[in-house]
C-alpha positions as CSV (number, residue, x, y, z in Angstrom):
1,M,154.4,-56.7,192.1
2,L,152.8,-58.1,189.0
3,L,155.8,-59.1,186.8
4,S,159.4,-59.8,187.7
5,D,162.4,-61.9,186.7
6,N,161.7,-64.4,189.6
7,T,160.5,-67.1,187.2
8,Y,161.6,-68.6,183.9
9,P,161.3,-66.6,180.7
10,L,157.9,-66.8,179.1
11,D,157.3,-67.6,175.4
12,L,154.9,-64.9,174.4
13,V,153.4,-62.8,171.7
14,K,153.9,-59.1,172.4
15,I,152.5,-55.9,170.8
16,K,153.9,-52.5,171.8
17,S,154.1,-49.0,170.5
18,A,157.2,-48.4,168.4
19,H,157.5,-44.9,169.7
20,P,155.9,-42.7,172.4
21,F,152.8,-41.0,171.0
22,M,150.4,-38.2,172.0
23,L,146.7,-38.5,172.8
24,P,144.1,-35.7,173.0
25,W,144.9,-35.2,176.7
26,E,148.2,-33.4,175.9
27,K,148.9,-32.6,179.5
28,L,149.4,-36.3,180.2
29,G,152.4,-36.2,177.9
30,K,153.6,-39.0,175.6
31,W,152.2,-42.5,176.0
32,N,153.6,-46.0,175.6
33,V,151.4,-49.2,175.4
34,D,152.4,-52.8,175.8
35,F,150.3,-55.9,175.5
36,F,151.3,-59.5,175.6
37,V,149.8,-63.0,175.8
38,A,151.7,-66.1,177.0
39,Q,151.0,-69.7,177.7
40,L,151.8,-71.2,181.1
41,D,153.1,-74.6,181.8
42,K,151.1,-77.9,181.8
43,K,151.9,-79.0,185.4
44,R,149.1,-77.0,187.0
45,D,145.5,-77.4,187.9
46,Y,144.4,-76.1,184.5
47,P,147.2,-77.1,182.1
48,R,148.4,-74.5,179.6
49,A,146.4,-71.7,181.0
50,N,147.0,-68.3,179.3
51,L,148.6,-65.2,180.9
52,G,147.7,-61.8,179.4
53,G,149.2,-58.5,180.3
54,L,148.5,-54.8,179.5
55,R,150.6,-51.8,180.5
56,L,149.9,-48.1,179.9
57,E,152.6,-45.5,180.6
58,C,152.7,-41.7,180.3
59,A,155.1,-38.9,181.1
60,P,153.2,-35.7,182.0
61,Y,156.5,-34.1,183.1
62,D,160.1,-34.6,182.2
63,R,160.8,-36.0,185.7
64,L,157.6,-37.9,186.3
65,T,156.4,-41.2,184.7
66,L,153.0,-42.8,185.6
67,G,152.0,-46.3,184.8
68,F,149.0,-48.7,185.0
69,S,149.4,-52.4,184.6
70,R,147.1,-55.4,184.6
71,T,147.6,-59.1,184.2
72,A,145.2,-62.0,184.0
73,I,145.4,-65.8,184.0
74,F,142.5,-67.3,182.0
75,G,141.6,-70.3,180.0
76,G,143.5,-73.6,180.2
77,E,142.6,-77.2,179.7
78,G,139.4,-78.1,181.6
79,R,138.1,-74.6,181.7
80,P,134.9,-73.5,179.8
81,H,135.3,-72.3,176.3
82,L,135.7,-68.5,176.1
83,G,133.6,-66.4,173.8
84,V,133.6,-62.7,173.0
85,K,131.4,-61.9,176.0
86,N,133.8,-63.9,178.3
87,Y,136.8,-61.8,177.1
88,W,134.8,-58.6,177.7
89,D,134.0,-59.8,181.2
90,I,137.7,-60.6,181.8
91,F,138.7,-57.1,180.6
92,W,136.3,-55.5,183.2
93,A,137.1,-58.1,185.8
94,R,133.5,-59.2,186.2
95,G,132.9,-62.1,188.5
96,E,136.4,-62.0,189.9
97,L,135.2,-62.8,193.5
98,S,132.8,-65.5,192.5
99,Q,133.6,-69.1,193.6
100,D,131.4,-70.4,190.8
101,V,133.8,-72.0,188.3
102,S,131.5,-71.0,185.4
103,K,131.4,-67.3,186.4
104,N,134.9,-66.6,187.5
105,A,136.8,-66.6,184.2
106,S,140.2,-65.3,185.3
107,N,142.7,-64.5,188.1
108,Q,143.5,-60.8,187.8
109,L,146.0,-58.4,189.3
110,S,146.4,-54.7,188.6
111,S,148.6,-51.9,189.8
112,V,149.4,-48.2,189.4
113,D,153.0,-47.0,189.7
114,F,155.2,-43.9,189.4
115,K,158.8,-42.8,189.0
116,L,159.9,-39.4,190.1
117,N,163.3,-38.0,189.4
118,I,163.9,-35.3,192.1
119,F,167.4,-34.6,190.9
120,D,169.4,-36.0,188.0
121,N,170.8,-38.6,190.4
122,L,167.9,-39.2,192.7
123,Q,164.8,-41.2,191.9
124,F,161.8,-42.2,194.0
125,Y,159.4,-44.9,192.7
126,G,156.4,-46.8,194.0
127,E,153.6,-49.2,193.1
128,W,150.2,-49.8,194.6
129,A,148.6,-53.1,193.5
130,G,145.4,-55.1,194.0
131,E,144.3,-58.8,193.7
132,D,141.2,-59.9,191.7
133,K,140.0,-56.4,190.9
134,F,139.8,-54.2,187.8
135,A,141.7,-51.5,189.6
136,P,144.2,-51.7,192.5
137,W,142.3,-49.1,194.6
138,E,139.3,-51.4,194.8
139,N,141.2,-54.0,196.7
140,E,140.7,-54.5,200.5
141,S,144.1,-56.1,200.8
142,P,146.5,-54.0,198.7
143,G,150.1,-54.7,198.1
144,F,152.7,-52.0,197.7
145,L,156.3,-51.3,196.8
146,A,158.3,-48.2,197.5
147,G,161.9,-47.5,196.7
148,L,164.7,-45.0,195.9
149,F,167.7,-45.1,193.7
150,V,170.7,-42.8,194.0
151,S,173.4,-42.7,191.3
152,D,176.9,-41.2,191.8
153,L,176.5,-41.4,195.6
154,F,178.7,-39.0,197.6
155,N,179.7,-37.5,194.2
156,M,181.6,-40.7,193.4
157,R,181.2,-41.6,189.7
158,S,179.3,-44.8,189.1
159,L,178.6,-45.5,192.8
160,D,174.9,-46.5,192.9
161,Y,172.6,-47.2,195.9
162,R,169.1,-48.7,195.9
163,M,166.7,-49.3,198.8
164,E,163.3,-51.0,198.3
165,Y,160.5,-52.1,200.6
166,A,157.5,-54.2,199.6
167,R,154.6,-55.8,201.5
168,N,151.4,-57.7,200.7
169,D,148.7,-59.8,202.4
170,A,147.8,-63.5,202.6
171,A,145.5,-63.4,199.5
172,W,148.3,-62.4,197.2
173,Y,149.3,-64.8,194.4
174,T,146.5,-67.2,195.3
175,H,143.1,-67.9,193.7
176,G,140.0,-69.9,194.5
177,I,139.7,-71.4,191.0
178,Y,143.2,-71.3,189.7
179,T,144.6,-73.1,192.8
180,T,148.1,-73.4,191.4
181,G,148.3,-69.7,192.0
182,Y,150.1,-66.9,190.2
183,K,153.0,-69.1,189.1
184,Y,154.9,-70.4,186.2
185,K,156.9,-73.7,186.5
186,G,156.5,-73.5,190.3
187,N,157.9,-69.9,190.7
188,I,155.9,-66.8,191.5
189,I,155.5,-64.6,188.5
190,G,155.4,-61.4,190.7
191,H,157.6,-60.4,193.6
192,H,160.0,-63.1,194.8
193,M,158.9,-62.7,198.4
194,G,155.5,-64.4,197.6
195,G,152.2,-63.7,199.4
196,D,151.6,-62.8,203.0
197,A,155.1,-61.3,203.1
198,Q,157.3,-58.2,203.4
199,D,160.7,-57.5,202.0
200,L,163.5,-54.9,202.6
201,F,166.2,-54.8,200.0
202,M,169.4,-52.7,199.8
203,R,172.2,-52.8,197.3
204,I,175.3,-50.7,196.7
205,S,177.5,-51.1,193.6
206,R,180.2,-49.4,191.6
207,N,181.3,-49.7,188.0
208,F,185.0,-49.5,187.1
209,S,186.0,-48.8,183.5
210,E,189.3,-50.6,182.8
211,N,189.4,-51.2,179.1
212,Q,191.8,-54.1,179.5
213,D,192.5,-56.8,176.9
214,Y,190.0,-59.2,178.4
215,F,187.2,-57.0,179.7
216,E,185.9,-53.5,179.1
217,S,184.6,-52.8,182.6
218,F,183.5,-54.5,185.8
219,T,181.0,-53.9,188.6
220,L,181.4,-54.8,192.2
221,G,178.4,-54.9,194.5
222,G,177.1,-55.9,197.8
223,E,173.5,-56.3,199.0
224,F,171.3,-57.1,201.9
225,D,167.8,-58.6,201.8
226,Y,165.3,-59.2,204.7
227,E,162.2,-61.2,204.0
228,Q,159.3,-62.2,206.3
229,H,157.1,-65.0,205.1
230,G,153.7,-65.8,206.7
231,R,153.7,-62.5,208.4
232,T,150.1,-62.9,209.7
233,L,150.9,-66.4,211.2
234,A,151.8,-67.1,214.8
235,Y,155.4,-67.7,213.9
236,P,156.5,-65.7,210.8
237,E,159.6,-67.0,209.1
238,D,162.4,-64.4,208.9
239,K,165.0,-64.7,206.2
240,Y,168.3,-62.7,206.2
241,E,170.5,-62.7,203.1
242,V,173.8,-60.9,202.4
243,A,175.7,-61.2,199.1
244,I,178.7,-59.9,197.2
245,D,179.0,-60.1,193.5
246,G,181.1,-59.1,190.5
247,I,180.0,-58.5,186.9
248,F,182.6,-58.5,184.2
249,Y,181.7,-56.9,180.9
250,L,183.8,-58.6,178.2
251,S,184.4,-57.5,174.7
252,G,181.9,-58.4,172.0
253,S,178.7,-58.1,174.0
254,K,179.6,-60.8,176.5
255,S,179.5,-60.7,180.3
256,A,180.1,-62.9,183.3
257,R,178.8,-62.7,186.8
258,L,180.0,-64.3,190.1
259,M,178.1,-64.1,193.4
260,L,178.6,-65.4,196.9
261,K,175.5,-65.5,199.1
262,R,174.8,-66.3,202.7
263,Q,171.2,-67.0,204.0
264,E,169.9,-67.4,207.5
265,Y,166.3,-68.5,208.4
266,R,164.6,-68.1,211.8
267,N,161.3,-69.8,212.5
268,F,162.1,-71.8,209.4
269,E,158.9,-72.9,207.6
270,N,157.0,-71.1,210.3
271,V,158.0,-73.5,213.0
272,S,158.9,-71.7,216.3
273,G,162.6,-71.7,217.2
274,T,163.9,-73.6,214.1
275,K,166.8,-72.2,212.1
276,A,168.4,-73.0,208.8
277,Y,171.4,-71.7,206.8
278,N,172.5,-71.7,203.2
279,N,175.7,-70.8,201.5
280,I,175.3,-70.2,197.8
281,F,177.8,-69.6,194.9
282,E,176.4,-68.5,191.6
283,A,178.2,-68.2,188.2
284,E,176.5,-66.8,185.1
285,A,177.5,-66.1,181.6
286,N,175.6,-63.9,179.0
287,I,176.1,-63.6,175.3
288,K,174.1,-61.2,173.2
289,F,173.7,-61.7,169.5
């Protein structure tokens, strides 16, 4: 809900733990810590604002992982200079609900999440998130995500299935001071559905190992996605999307991906009775070095 691949890659400075480590609370298991700071684009209400993020993760049991994440947009051209006290207030999310530009120093989101492996091939996961609060449970309009992942479905090797549902309210990814919102280069930094929305996603795929002269393996997949935008409005927009794709893993850390996608909109742009359709073909190449 806080960070996704929905937007362009960020140029950032990142500090993270090199290896999981123990704290005095041994029952919480080993910990990982990630911290980053990035600069956003200049085409926004406060150009070149900063985006900071912190994630804490622990594994109290072999099959359970718990996480806490926070992000904040702060600073930028035209905003007051930030001193040590301001950064302290940002950390504790003080003044987050104030409409006073001088007191509201940042746009913050936070979440708690878990991953639970019931069996070796079955995983449940979820996230509970909040807007403009220090902790997600303080929020009156929380967002959440719940999902499951099954590998080797029906005992068929490399046949994977994923189902995921997410929902949030109208306040999500908006802000009274940073009116551009929780975006980078026009795209939502968090969940692709945006605010005041819900999303149901399902995907099934299978990997085939061929070891041919031109590629080592390939994955065939199919997916369905239903999104509802403006769900609290009089005419919510419904978007239905189906897609098939193939990913070919070539020798030498190279891969290629082809996708064919069909989209259908009802109550397009929240106008009653309007419809729209899209047919999309995507081609992608990746080289790792």
